[in-house]
C-alpha positions as CSV (number, residue, x, y, z in Angstrom):
1,M,-3.4,16.6,-48.0
2,P,-7.0,15.5,-48.4
3,T,-9.5,18.3,-48.1
4,F,-11.6,15.8,-46.2
5,L,-10.5,12.4,-44.9
6,T,-13.1,9.7,-44.9
7,I,-13.1,6.2,-43.4
8,D,-14.1,3.1,-45.4
9,G,-13.8,0.0,-43.3
10,P,-10.2,-0.3,-42.1
11,H,-9.0,2.3,-44.6
12,F,-8.7,6.1,-44.8
13,K,-9.8,7.6,-48.2
14,D,-9.3,11.0,-49.8
15,E,-11.9,12.8,-51.8
16,H,-10.7,10.9,-55.0
17,N,-11.3,7.6,-53.3
18,R,-7.6,6.8,-53.0
19,Q,-6.4,4.9,-49.9
20,V,-4.5,7.2,-47.7
21,T,-1.6,5.9,-45.5
22,L,-1.1,7.8,-42.3
23,R,2.7,7.9,-41.8
24,G,3.5,10.4,-39.1
25,I,5.4,11.7,-36.1
26,N,4.6,12.9,-32.6
27,V,5.3,16.7,-32.3
28,A,6.8,17.3,-30.0
29,G,8.5,15.9,-26.9
30,D,9.2,19.5,-25.7
31,S,5.4,20.0,-25.2
32,K,5.4,18.1,-21.9
33,M,7.3,20.9,-20.2
34,P,6.7,24.7,-19.8
35,A,8.7,27.2,-21.8
36,R,8.5,30.0,-19.2
37,P,10.3,29.1,-17.1
38,D,12.1,26.6,-19.4
39,Q,11.8,23.6,-17.1
40,P,13.1,20.3,-18.3
41,S,12.7,17.5,-15.9
42,H,16.3,17.8,-14.6
43,I,15.9,21.4,-13.4
44,P,14.7,21.6,-9.7
45,D,14.5,25.5,-9.5
46,N,11.0,26.8,-8.8
47,F,9.6,23.4,-9.6
48,Y,6.7,23.7,-7.2
49,D,5.6,27.1,-8.5
50,G,3.2,25.2,-10.8
51,D,0.6,28.0,-11.0
52,N,3.0,30.4,-12.8
53,V,4.1,28.6,-15.9
54,S,3.5,29.2,-19.6
55,F,3.7,26.8,-22.5
56,V,3.8,29.5,-25.1
57,G,6.6,28.5,-27.4
58,R,5.9,24.7,-27.2
59,P,6.4,22.6,-29.2
60,F,8.6,25.3,-30.8
61,T,8.2,29.0,-31.6
62,L,6.3,30.3,-34.6
63,S,9.5,31.7,-36.0
64,E,11.1,28.2,-36.0
65,A,8.0,26.4,-37.3
66,D,9.1,26.5,-41.0
67,L,12.4,24.8,-40.1
68,H,10.8,22.0,-38.2
69,F,7.8,21.3,-40.4
70,R,9.9,21.4,-43.6
71,R,12.4,19.0,-42.0
72,L,9.6,16.6,-41.1
73,R,8.1,16.8,-44.6
74,N,11.5,16.0,-45.9
75,Y,11.5,12.9,-43.8
76,G,8.3,11.8,-45.6
77,Y,5.8,12.3,-42.8
78,N,2.3,13.4,-43.8
79,T,0.7,13.2,-40.3
80,I,1.3,14.9,-37.0
81,R,0.1,13.7,-33.6
82,Y,0.1,17.2,-31.9
83,L,0.9,17.0,-28.2
84,F,-0.6,19.4,-25.7
85,T,-1.2,19.0,-22.0
86,W,-4.0,19.9,-19.7
87,E,-1.5,21.9,-17.7
88,A,-0.8,24.1,-20.8
89,I,-4.4,25.1,-20.9
90,E,-5.3,25.5,-17.2
91,A,-2.2,25.8,-15.1
92,K,-3.1,28.9,-13.1
93,G,-6.2,27.4,-11.5
94,P,-9.5,25.8,-12.1
95,G,-11.3,27.5,-15.0
96,I,-8.5,29.9,-15.8
97,Y,-7.5,29.2,-19.4
98,D,-4.3,30.4,-21.0
99,E,-5.6,32.2,-24.1
100,E,-2.1,33.3,-25.1
101,W,-1.0,29.7,-25.4
102,I,-4.2,28.8,-27.2
103,Q,-3.6,31.5,-29.8
104,S,0.0,30.5,-30.2
105,T,-1.2,26.9,-30.8
106,I,-3.6,28.0,-33.5
107,A,-0.7,29.9,-35.2
108,I,1.5,26.7,-35.2
109,L,-1.4,24.6,-36.5
110,R,-1.8,27.0,-39.4
111,K,1.8,26.5,-40.2
112,A,1.3,22.8,-40.2
113,K,-1.5,23.3,-42.7
114,E,0.8,25.2,-45.0
115,Y,3.0,22.1,-45.1
116,D,0.1,19.8,-46.0
117,F,0.1,17.8,-42.8
118,M,-2.9,15.9,-41.5
119,V,-3.1,16.6,-37.7
120,F,-4.8,15.0,-34.8
121,M,-4.8,16.5,-31.4
122,D,-3.3,14.5,-28.4
123,P,-4.2,15.5,-24.8
124,H,-1.0,14.1,-23.5
125,Q,-0.2,12.8,-20.0
126,D,2.3,10.4,-18.4
127,V,1.7,9.2,-14.8
128,W,-0.8,12.0,-14.3
129,S,1.4,15.1,-14.0
130,R,4.9,16.6,-14.0
131,F,4.6,16.8,-10.2
132,S,4.0,13.0,-9.9
133,G,6.9,12.2,-12.3
134,G,5.4,12.6,-15.7
135,S,3.4,15.2,-17.6
136,G,-0.2,16.3,-18.1
137,A,-2.4,17.6,-15.3
138,P,-1.9,21.0,-13.6
139,M,-0.4,21.0,-10.1
140,W,-3.7,22.1,-8.5
141,T,-5.4,18.8,-9.4
142,L,-3.2,17.1,-6.8
143,Y,-4.2,19.6,-4.2
144,A,-7.8,19.0,-5.1
145,M,-7.3,15.3,-4.4
146,G,-5.9,16.2,-0.9
147,L,-2.3,15.2,-1.9
148,N,0.9,17.1,-1.2
149,P,3.3,16.9,-4.1
150,Q,6.1,18.3,-2.1
151,A,6.2,15.1,0.0
152,F,6.2,12.7,-3.0
153,D,10.0,12.2,-3.0
154,T,10.3,11.5,0.8
155,T,7.4,9.0,0.8
156,E,8.2,7.6,-2.7
157,A,4.6,8.3,-3.7
158,A,6.3,9.2,-6.9
159,L,9.9,9.3,-8.2
160,V,10.3,12.8,-9.7
161,H,13.3,13.6,-11.8
162,N,13.2,17.3,-10.8
163,T,13.5,16.4,-7.1
164,Y,15.9,13.5,-7.4
165,P,19.1,14.0,-5.3
166,D,21.3,13.7,-8.3
167,T,19.4,14.3,-11.5
168,A,22.3,13.1,-13.6
169,K,21.9,9.7,-11.9
170,F,18.2,9.3,-12.3
171,P,17.7,5.6,-13.2
172,K,16.8,4.9,-16.8
173,M,13.0,4.3,-17.3
174,I,12.4,4.4,-13.6
175,W,9.7,7.1,-14.2
176,S,7.4,4.4,-15.6
177,T,7.2,2.6,-12.3
178,N,5.2,5.6,-11.0
179,Y,2.2,3.9,-12.4
180,Q,2.5,1.5,-9.5
181,R,3.2,4.1,-6.9
182,M,0.8,5.9,-4.6
183,A,0.3,9.3,-6.3
184,N,-0.6,7.8,-9.6
185,Q,-2.8,5.1,-8.1
186,V,-4.8,7.7,-6.1
187,A,-5.1,10.1,-9.1
188,W,-6.4,7.6,-11.6
189,T,-8.7,5.8,-9.2
190,L,-10.3,9.1,-8.3
191,F,-10.4,10.4,-11.9
192,F,-12.2,7.3,-13.2
193,A,-14.1,5.9,-10.2
194,G,-14.2,8.4,-7.4
195,R,-17.9,8.1,-7.1
196,D,-17.7,4.3,-6.4
197,F,-14.5,4.1,-4.3
198,A,-14.3,7.6,-2.7
199,P,-17.9,8.8,-2.2
200,K,-16.8,11.1,0.7
201,A,-14.5,13.0,-1.7
202,I,-16.9,15.9,-2.4
203,I,-15.5,19.2,-3.7
204,D,-17.6,22.2,-4.9
205,G,-20.7,20.0,-4.4
206,V,-19.6,17.2,-6.7
207,N,-17.5,14.0,-6.3
208,I,-13.8,14.4,-7.1
209,Q,-14.4,12.1,-10.2
210,D,-16.8,14.6,-11.7
211,Y,-14.7,17.5,-10.6
212,L,-11.5,16.2,-12.3
213,Q,-13.2,14.8,-15.4
214,G,-15.3,17.9,-15.8
215,H,-12.4,20.3,-15.7
216,F,-10.2,18.2,-18.0
217,I,-13.0,17.7,-20.6
218,D,-14.0,21.4,-20.4
219,A,-10.4,22.5,-20.9
220,V,-9.9,20.4,-24.0
221,A,-13.3,21.4,-25.3
222,H,-12.3,25.1,-24.7
223,L,-9.3,24.5,-27.0
224,A,-11.5,22.8,-29.5
225,K,-13.9,25.7,-29.4
226,R,-11.1,28.3,-30.1
227,I,-9.9,26.1,-33.0
228,N,-13.5,26.0,-34.3
229,E,-13.7,29.8,-34.0
230,A,-10.5,30.2,-36.0
231,G,-12.5,29.0,-39.0
232,D,-9.7,27.5,-41.1
233,L,-8.4,24.5,-39.2
234,E,-11.1,21.9,-38.7
235,D,-11.0,18.8,-41.0
236,C,-8.1,20.3,-42.8
237,P,-5.6,20.0,-41.3
238,I,-7.1,18.8,-38.0
239,I,-8.7,15.5,-38.8
240,G,-9.5,14.5,-35.3
241,W,-8.9,14.2,-31.5
242,E,-7.4,11.5,-29.4
243,S,-9.2,10.4,-26.3
244,L,-6.4,10.7,-23.7
245,N,-2.8,9.5,-23.8
246,E,-2.1,6.2,-22.0
247,P,-5.0,6.2,-19.5
248,N,-4.4,4.2,-16.4
249,R,-6.8,2.3,-14.0
250,G,-5.0,3.2,-10.8
251,L,-6.1,0.7,-8.2
252,I,-9.3,-0.3,-10.0
253,G,-9.5,-4.0,-10.4
254,Y,-6.8,-4.9,-7.8
255,K,-7.7,-8.3,-6.3
256,A,-5.5,-7.9,-3.3
257,L,-3.8,-4.7,-2.2
258,D,-1.1,-6.6,-0.3
259,G,0.3,-8.4,-3.4
260,I,1.8,-7.5,-6.7
261,P,-0.9,-8.0,-9.4
262,E,-0.1,-10.9,-11.7
263,E,-0.5,-8.7,-14.7
264,Q,2.1,-6.2,-13.5
265,K,5.1,-7.0,-15.7
266,L,7.2,-3.9,-14.9
267,Q,9.2,-3.9,-11.7
268,K,12.3,-1.7,-11.3
269,G,13.8,0.0,-8.3
270,T,11.7,-0.3,-5.2
271,S,8.5,-2.2,-6.1
272,P,5.9,-1.7,-3.4
273,T,2.6,-3.5,-3.2
274,A,-0.3,-1.0,-3.2
275,W,-0.7,-1.6,0.6
276,Q,3.0,-0.7,1.2
277,A,2.6,2.4,-1.0
278,I,-0.5,3.4,1.1
279,L,1.6,3.0,4.3
280,T,4.7,4.9,3.2
281,G,2.4,7.6,1.8
282,S,1.1,7.9,5.3
283,G,4.5,8.3,6.8
284,R,5.1,4.6,7.9
285,A,8.4,2.8,7.2
286,C,8.3,-0.3,5.1
287,E,10.9,-2.8,3.8
288,I,10.2,-3.1,0.1
289,D,11.5,-5.5,-2.5
290,T,13.9,-4.0,-5.1
291,W,14.0,-5.1,-8.7
292,D,16.0,-4.4,-11.9
293,F,15.3,-5.0,-15.6
294,G,17.6,-7.3,-17.6
295,G,17.7,-8.7,-21.1
296,T,14.7,-11.0,-20.5
297,G,12.7,-9.0,-18.1
298,P,12.6,-7.9,-14.4
299,Y,14.5,-9.7,-11.7
300,K,14.6,-9.3,-7.9
301,T,17.8,-7.7,-6.5
302,G,17.0,-7.4,-2.7
303,K,15.2,-5.2,-0.3
304,A,15.3,-1.5,0.8
305,L,13.9,0.3,3.7
306,V,11.7,3.3,2.7
307,D,11.2,5.4,5.9
308,P,9.4,8.7,5.4
309,K,9.9,9.4,9.2
310,G,6.3,10.5,9.6
311,V,6.1,12.7,6.5
312,K,2.8,12.1,4.7
313,A,2.0,12.5,1.0
314,W,-1.3,14.0,2.1
315,L,-2.0,17.6,2.8
316,S,-1.8,18.5,6.4
317,A,-5.0,19.1,8.4
318,D,-4.1,22.8,8.7
319,Y,-3.6,23.4,5.0
320,D,-5.2,26.6,3.7
321,D,-7.8,25.0,1.4
322,S,-9.0,28.3,0.1
323,R,-6.1,28.7,-2.3
324,Y,-8.1,27.8,-5.4
325,G,-11.5,28.9,-4.2
326,W,-13.0,25.5,-3.9
327,K,-15.1,24.2,-1.0
328,R,-14.4,20.7,0.3
329,S,-17.0,18.6,2.1
330,P,-16.5,18.4,5.9
331,E,-16.7,14.6,5.5
332,W,-13.4,14.7,3.5
333,K,-10.7,15.4,6.1
334,L,-7.4,16.7,5.1
335,G,-4.3,15.2,6.7
336,E,-5.7,11.6,6.4
337,C,-5.4,9.0,3.7
338,I,-8.5,9.0,1.5
339,W,-8.6,5.2,1.7
340,A,-8.4,5.2,5.5
341,Q,-11.4,7.5,5.5
342,H,-13.3,4.8,3.5
343,R,-12.2,2.1,6.0
344,V,-9.9,0.3,3.6
345,W,-7.4,0.3,6.4
346,D,-7.1,1.4,10.0
347,P,-4.4,4.0,10.7
348,E,-4.6,3.4,14.4
349,T,-3.4,-0.2,14.1
350,D,-2.0,0.0,10.5
351,T,-4.3,-2.9,9.7
352,L,-5.5,-3.6,6.1
353,L,-9.3,-4.2,6.5
354,K,-10.4,-4.6,2.9
355,T,-7.7,-6.0,0.7
356,D,-10.2,-6.5,-2.2
357,Y,-11.8,-3.1,-1.9
358,F,-11.1,-2.2,-5.5
359,S,-12.0,-5.6,-7.0
360,K,-15.7,-4.9,-7.5
361,T,-17.9,-2.2,-8.8
362,A,-20.3,-0.4,-6.4
363,D,-23.0,-2.9,-7.4
364,G,-20.8,-5.9,-6.9
365,R,-19.6,-6.7,-10.5
366,P,-16.1,-8.1,-10.5
367,L,-13.4,-5.9,-12.0
368,N,-10.2,-6.5,-13.8
369,A,-8.2,-4.7,-16.5
370,A,-10.7,-5.6,-19.3
371,A,-13.7,-4.7,-17.2
372,F,-12.2,-1.4,-16.3
373,T,-11.8,-0.6,-20.1
374,D,-15.4,-1.6,-20.8
375,T,-16.9,0.3,-17.9
376,Y,-15.0,3.3,-16.3
377,F,-12.9,4.1,-19.4
378,M,-15.8,3.9,-21.8
379,D,-18.0,6.0,-19.5
380,Y,-15.3,8.7,-19.7
381,Y,-14.8,8.3,-23.4
382,R,-18.5,8.7,-24.2
383,V,-18.6,12.0,-22.4
384,Y,-15.4,13.3,-23.8
385,S,-16.2,12.2,-27.4
386,K,-19.7,13.7,-27.3
387,K,-18.3,17.0,-26.0
388,I,-15.6,17.2,-28.7
389,R,-17.9,16.3,-31.5
390,S,-20.5,18.8,-30.4
391,I,-17.8,21.4,-31.4
392,H,-15.8,19.7,-34.2
393,K,-18.7,18.0,-35.9
394,N,-16.7,15.8,-38.3
395,A,-13.9,15.0,-35.9
396,I,-12.4,11.5,-36.2
397,M,-12.1,10.1,-32.7
398,F,-8.8,8.3,-32.0
399,C,-9.8,6.0,-29.1
400,Q,-6.8,4.9,-27.0
401,P,-7.5,2.4,-24.2
402,P,-4.9,1.5,-21.6
403,V,-1.5,0.4,-23.0
404,L,-1.4,-3.2,-24.2
405,E,-4.8,-3.9,-22.7
406,I,-7.6,-5.6,-24.7
407,P,-9.6,-2.8,-26.5
408,P,-13.2,-2.1,-25.4
409,V,-16.0,-4.5,-26.5
410,I,-18.2,-2.1,-28.4
411,K,-18.7,-3.9,-31.7
412,G,-22.1,-3.1,-33.2
413,T,-22.9,-0.3,-30.7
414,A,-23.2,3.4,-31.2
415,D,-19.7,3.9,-29.6
416,A,-18.1,2.4,-32.7
417,H,-19.3,5.1,-35.1
418,E,-18.3,5.8,-38.7
419,R,-15.4,8.2,-37.7
420,F,-13.7,6.0,-35.1
421,V,-10.1,4.9,-35.0
422,Y,-8.5,2.4,-32.7
423,A,-5.3,4.1,-31.5
424,P,-3.1,1.7,-29.4
425,H,0.6,2.1,-28.5
426,Y,3.3,-0.4,-28.9
427,Y,7.0,-0.5,-27.8
428,D,9.5,-3.3,-28.0
429,G,9.7,-3.4,-24.2
430,I,13.1,-5.2,-23.9
431,T,14.8,-2.6,-26.1
432,L,13.1,0.3,-24.4
433,M,13.9,-0.7,-20.9
434,T,17.4,-2.0,-21.4
435,K,18.4,0.6,-24.0
436,K,20.0,-2.1,-26.1
437,W,19.1,-3.7,-29.4
438,N,19.3,-7.4,-28.6
439,R,19.8,-9.3,-31.9
440,I,20.0,-12.6,-30.0
441,W,16.6,-12.9,-28.4
442,N,13.5,-11.0,-27.6
443,I,10.1,-11.9,-26.1
444,D,6.6,-12.1,-27.4
445,V,5.4,-9.7,-24.7
446,L,1.8,-9.5,-26.0
447,G,1.6,-13.3,-26.2
448,V,2.8,-13.5,-22.5
449,L,0.2,-10.9,-21.5
450,R,-2.6,-12.8,-23.3
451,G,-1.6,-16.1,-21.8
452,R,-0.7,-17.8,-25.1
453,Y,2.3,-19.8,-23.7
454,L,2.3,-22.6,-21.1
455,T,5.5,-21.0,-19.7
456,P,7.0,-17.6,-20.5
457,A,10.2,-19.3,-21.6
458,L,8.3,-20.5,-24.7
459,A,7.8,-16.8,-25.7
460,I,11.5,-16.3,-26.3
461,K,12.3,-15.6,-30.0
462,L,15.9,-16.4,-31.1
463,G,17.7,-14.6,-33.9
464,E,17.0,-11.3,-35.6
465,T,14.7,-12.6,-38.3
466,A,12.5,-14.3,-35.6
467,I,12.6,-11.1,-33.6
468,R,11.5,-8.9,-36.5
469,N,8.7,-11.4,-37.4
470,C,7.6,-11.4,-33.7
471,L,7.3,-7.6,-33.6
472,R,5.2,-7.7,-36.8
473,D,3.0,-10.5,-35.5
474,Q,2.4,-8.7,-32.2
475,L,1.1,-5.6,-34.2
476,K,-1.1,-7.9,-36.3
477,A,-2.5,-9.5,-33.2
478,M,-3.3,-6.1,-31.7
479,I,-5.0,-5.0,-35.0
480,Q,-7.1,-8.2,-34.9
481,E,-8.1,-7.6,-31.3
482,G,-9.4,-4.2,-32.5
483,I,-11.4,-5.8,-35.2
484,D,-12.8,-8.5,-32.9
485,N,-13.8,-6.1,-30.1
486,I,-14.4,-2.7,-31.9
487,G,-15.2,-3.8,-35.4
488,V,-13.7,-3.1,-38.8
489,T,-12.2,0.3,-38.4
490,P,-8.7,1.8,-39.0
491,C,-5.9,1.1,-36.5
492,V,-3.2,3.7,-36.1
493,F,-0.3,3.1,-33.7
494,T,0.0,6.5,-32.3
495,E,3.2,5.7,-30.4
496,I,6.0,3.4,-31.4
497,G,9.7,4.1,-31.3
498,I,13.2,3.3,-30.1
499,P,15.7,4.8,-27.6
500,Y,18.7,6.4,-29.3
501,D,21.0,6.4,-26.2
502,M,21.6,2.6,-26.6
503,D,24.7,0.9,-25.2
504,D,25.6,3.7,-22.8
505,K,25.4,6.3,-25.6
506,Y,28.0,4.4,-27.7
507,A,26.7,6.0,-30.9
508,Y,27.3,9.5,-29.6
509,K,30.9,8.8,-29.0
510,T,31.6,7.0,-32.3
511,G,28.9,8.2,-34.7
512,D,28.0,4.6,-35.4
513,F,24.2,4.2,-35.2
514,I,24.0,0.6,-36.4
515,S,22.1,-0.6,-33.4
516,Q,19.6,2.2,-33.7
517,I,19.3,1.6,-37.5
518,R,18.6,-2.1,-36.9
519,A,16.1,-1.5,-34.1
520,M,14.3,1.3,-36.1
521,D,14.2,-0.8,-39.3
522,A,12.7,-3.8,-37.3
523,N,9.9,-1.5,-36.0
524,H,9.1,-0.3,-39.5
525,F,9.3,-3.8,-40.9
526,A,6.7,-4.7,-38.3
527,L,4.4,-1.7,-39.2
528,E,4.7,-2.4,-42.9
529,G,4.1,-6.1,-42.4
530,A,1.0,-5.3,-40.3
531,Q,-0.2,-2.7,-42.8
532,A,-0.6,-0.2,-39.9
533,G,-0.7,3.5,-39.9
534,F,1.5,5.1,-37.3
535,T,2.9,8.3,-35.6
536,L,6.4,7.6,-34.5
537,W,7.5,8.6,-31.1
538,V,9.1,11.3,-31.2
539,Y,10.5,14.5,-32.6
540,T,12.0,16.7,-29.9
541,A,13.4,20.1,-31.2
542,N,15.7,20.6,-28.2
543,N,17.0,17.1,-27.8
544,N,20.7,16.8,-26.7
545,H,23.2,14.1,-25.9
546,Q,23.4,14.9,-22.2
547,W,19.7,15.0,-21.3
548,G,18.1,13.4,-24.3
549,D,14.5,14.6,-24.7
550,N,14.9,16.6,-21.5
551,W,12.3,14.5,-19.8
552,N,13.0,11.7,-17.3
553,G,16.2,10.6,-19.2
554,E,14.2,9.5,-22.2
555,D,16.0,9.8,-25.6
556,L,13.8,8.7,-28.4
557,S,13.9,11.7,-30.7
558,I,14.7,11.0,-34.3
559,Y,16.4,14.4,-34.5
560,S,19.0,16.0,-32.3
561,P,21.0,19.2,-32.9
562,D,23.9,17.5,-31.3
563,D,24.0,15.0,-34.1
564,R,24.3,17.5,-37.0
565,D,27.2,16.6,-39.2
566,P,29.7,19.5,-39.0
567,H,30.4,19.1,-42.7
568,S,26.8,19.1,-43.7
569,Q,25.7,21.8,-46.2
570,A,22.3,21.9,-44.6
571,D,21.9,25.4,-43.0
572,D,19.0,26.0,-40.6
573,K,18.9,29.6,-41.6
574,R,18.5,28.7,-45.2
575,I,15.8,26.2,-44.4
576,N,14.0,28.7,-42.2
577,D,13.9,31.3,-45.0
578,V,10.6,30.2,-46.5
579,D,8.3,33.0,-47.6
580,Q,4.8,32.6,-48.8
581,D,5.7,32.8,-52.5
582,N,8.4,30.2,-52.2
583,L,6.0,28.0,-50.3
584,K,3.3,28.2,-52.9
585,R,5.7,27.2,-55.6
586,A,7.0,24.3,-53.5
587,V,3.6,22.8,-52.7
588,S,1.6,21.1,-55.4
589,R,-2.0,20.1,-54.8
590,N,-1.4,17.1,-57.0
591,T,1.3,15.7,-54.7
592,M,1.8,15.2,-51.1
593,S,5.2,16.9,-51.0
594,T,7.0,20.1,-50.6
595,D,10.3,20.9,-52.2
596,R,12.9,18.5,-50.8
597,S,16.0,19.8,-52.5
598,S,17.8,19.9,-49.1
599,L,16.9,16.4,-48.1
600,Q,20.3,14.8,-48.8
601,D,22.1,17.0,-46.3
602,E,19.3,16.8,-43.7
603,V,19.3,13.0,-43.7
604,Q,23.0,12.8,-43.3
605,A,22.7,15.1,-40.2
606,T,20.0,13.0,-38.6
607,R,20.5,9.9,-36.6
608,A,19.6,6.5,-38.0
609,A,17.7,8.2,-40.9
610,E,18.5,5.2,-43.1
611,A,15.8,3.3,-41.3
612,F,13.0,5.9,-40.9
613,V,13.4,7.9,-44.1
614,R,11.9,5.2,-46.2
615,P,9.5,5.0,-49.1
616,S,5.8,4.6,-48.7
617,S,2.6,4.7,-50.7
618,V,0.7,7.7,-49.5
619,Y,-2.2,7.9,-52.0
620,T,-3.1,4.5,-53.5
621,N,-5.7,3.9,-56.2
622,G,-7.1,0.7,-55.0
623,I,-6.4,-1.2,-51.9
624,I,-2.8,-2.1,-50.7
625,I,-2.1,-5.8,-50.5
626,E,1.5,-5.4,-49.5
627,A,3.9,-2.6,-49.1
628,S,7.4,-3.0,-47.8
629,F,10.9,-1.6,-47.9
630,D,13.9,-3.9,-47.7
631,L,16.6,-1.7,-46.3
632,A,19.4,-4.2,-46.9
633,K,18.5,-4.4,-50.6
634,V,17.3,-0.8,-50.8
635,T,14.1,-2.1,-52.5
636,F,10.5,-0.9,-52.2
637,R,7.6,-3.1,-53.2
638,L,4.0,-2.2,-53.5
639,K,1.3,-4.6,-54.5
640,L,-2.3,-3.4,-54.8
641,V,-5.7,-4.3,-56.3
642,A,-7.6,-1.6,-58.1
643,A,-11.3,-1.7,-59.1
644,K,-10.7,0.6,-62.1
645,A,-7.9,2.1,-64.1
646,T,-6.1,5.2,-62.6
647,D,-7.6,8.6,-63.3
648,E,-5.0,10.8,-65.2
649,S,-5.3,13.6,-62.6
650,W,-5.1,11.4,-59.5
651,P,-2.4,8.7,-59.8
652,T,-1.1,6.5,-57.1
653,E,1.6,8.5,-55.3
654,M,4.5,7.2,-53.3
655,F,7.1,9.0,-51.2
656,V,10.4,7.9,-52.6
657,P,13.3,9.7,-50.9
658,P,16.3,10.6,-53.1
659,F,18.6,9.6,-50.2
660,H,17.9,6.0,-51.0
661,F,16.7,6.5,-54.6
662,P,18.9,9.2,-56.3
663,K,17.7,10.4,-59.7
664,G,19.4,8.5,-62.5
665,E,20.4,5.6,-60.2
666,T,16.9,4.3,-59.4
667,E,15.4,1.3,-61.2
668,V,11.6,1.0,-61.5
669,E,9.7,-2.2,-62.6
670,V,5.9,-2.2,-63.0
671,S,3.4,-4.8,-63.9
672,G,1.8,-2.3,-66.2
673,G,1.0,1.3,-66.8
674,K,3.3,4.4,-66.8
675,W,5.2,6.2,-64.1
676,E,7.3,9.3,-63.4
677,Y,9.8,10.1,-60.7
678,D,9.9,13.7,-59.4
679,A,13.1,13.5,-57.3
680,E,12.9,17.2,-56.3
681,R,9.6,16.4,-54.5
682,S,10.5,12.8,-53.6
683,V,7.3,11.6,-55.4
684,L,6.9,8.7,-57.7
685,R,3.5,8.8,-59.5
686,W,2.1,5.6,-61.1
687,W,-0.8,5.3,-63.5
688,H,-2.0,1.7,-63.7
689,M,-4.9,-0.5,-64.9
690,E,-7.5,-2.2,-62.8
691,G,-6.9,-5.6,-61.0
692,E,-3.8,-6.7,-59.2
693,Q,-0.8,-4.5,-59.9
694,E,2.8,-4.4,-58.6
695,I,5.7,-1.9,-58.6
696,K,9.3,-2.5,-57.5
697,V,11.6,0.4,-56.9
698,K,15.3,-0.3,-56.4
699,G,17.7,2.3,-55.1
700,V,21.3,2.6,-54.0
701,G,22.7,1.5,-50.7
702,R,24.4,4.3,-48.8
703,R,26.2,2.0,-46.4
704,K,26.4,-1.7,-45.4
705,I,23.6,-2.0,-43.0
706,W,24.0,-5.7,-42.2
707,G,27.6,-6.6,-41.5
708,E,29.1,-10.0,-41.3
709,D,27.3,-12.2,-38.8
710,E,29.0,-12.4,-35.5
711,G,29.2,-15.7,-33.7
712,Y,26.6,-16.2,-31.0
713,L,29.2,-16.1,-28.2
714,E,30.9,-13.0,-29.5
715,M,27.7,-11.1,-29.9
716,F,26.5,-12.2,-26.4
717,A,29.8,-11.1,-24.8
718,R,29.8,-7.7,-26.6
719,N,26.2,-6.9,-25.8
720,Y,25.8,-8.3,-22.3
721,G,28.9,-9.6,-20.7
722,N,27.8,-11.0,-17.3
723,L,24.0,-10.9,-17.5
724,G,23.4,-11.7,-13.9
725,Q,20.1,-12.9,-12.5
726,C,17.2,-12.7,-14.8
727,S,13.7,-14.0,-15.1
728,I,11.4,-14.1,-18.0
729,M,8.7,-11.4,-18.1
């Protein structure tokens, strides 16, 4: 691990001027949920006792840390995106920080340092909070907004797994539709633009926007301060901080509240307009269109009556507002929709008065998704970034704008400073939503979103080769958008991944993970082709076949205890027995690797590892021109251009896993220079001359990844049967 990571244009560099490739993993999916009580999203017991939870023991306990970090090192990862939530810091109430959790986090981060990981901190959220169907903010933030989370299920202000009538039948990926439901729309609108759109919402003498942002930023800054005080974590291993996971604009930029925005490509289950969500949130019955998601996108299935029977998603007028010690302005009346109080609609007649209320800023400038990013999001980012860097002086700021939106236009400004990283997310949406790897067709989703096709039908890509190339080209296009709008700076995809419960959990019944291997390999092919750093989503220590990642039915963890091969020689107890002397012997400052003698068994016990345990150049003397791994041919190629010959002490170093490249069965071809393969540490070192240089490493295939090609009709019938009604995204 570099003692200090620098940025040189689009590249990371170590202290020896070697290009550093960030190849990492999100740790961990378990961090979204409290440990005491242990409350995965399918457990309803004591769900609303949100003040009395503890995240100590997330992402895993200190006693288990060696096991997990060594496993991840064995997989070849050198970077961790470390998940934590606002709720973990400040669950008990405004300004009440959980110092026990903070100290446990510091202890886990010290363990990460022992294993030579680079770490950046991710303040994680999904659709605002666990209590609105996701993760992130404490429960009290919803009460501060005047909302009643205990009525979200009845009003469909949010679809919450914990309160779903039958948690085992919670529809797959339905949680993500909460972004278009009332609770999330209110929360993000108030968080980013409460001053403009809810000026009456004054609490403790400030607008709700300043109240929420202030508490969130102060909570993250408090964690940063404690890490700073620890004295041994800043810069190494903690290289930086992310801005906020998947921020959302709420209603900001909606042209018409009574229609579905043209840019809204996700519709599943009931799909209310914002106006219908406002009405049902206020207890009114509405007939709402229903949708499902097929192989080529969403399609309408009918209508459903949502009737809250007078129940409101807003706190009642007689709610005891002294619970958290705040003082609300008399102008802000509990029991009434905040938008009715601002005359967006008339609750006496249920009439929409200002359908375009959120379409302009307070001074009349038109708003859309891009304008939101350039204004409200960047206003938040500047305050957050300044606060974090006042504590962690050298922090690299990983700036993440809203998902799949155009990045902020800040090129040539002070916002795009010398330690700035563009940190977008990308998922193959068809695979993620349908939980199938479709080898027949896929869609250029980014191209559709950017209006590059006369009709969406032209965005369809046929055949697996075209699909893989399309994924790569979408990543390249996103990187180019960063260069065009932000400037020449590194791009790290801080989330990308695949669902493992494909095809109705077929692999769990048969042990055949070929669909997952193909999908994962396609994603890595795209990343390598785009020359992008990444942190894969996700590692979940407590994943299982029944509940997946234990959160909303998602199942994207590369590891699951339920997939351990019963005949594997890998023993968790043996792996966990790592004392300090053993560790010092295992770690070499001249390599990026710990002892990987148990890698063979670990890979065989891990699902679809053929695709994600793959070679990569980690420290490169020079600049990478091309780096790729052909899984079918088990061949790794690296092409670079070097300004000078390699220093004897600091060669180019590649992670080369013995799983694919066993000692004695691996062939290496180089354009020049010398090399050595340390199979015990999975490191291939290469000393080369200046100029353009190339190395090819050929290993041994463990299984036939690509079988005989099926006929089109046979493949179609096996994967889809009767596809039903579909429309292109």
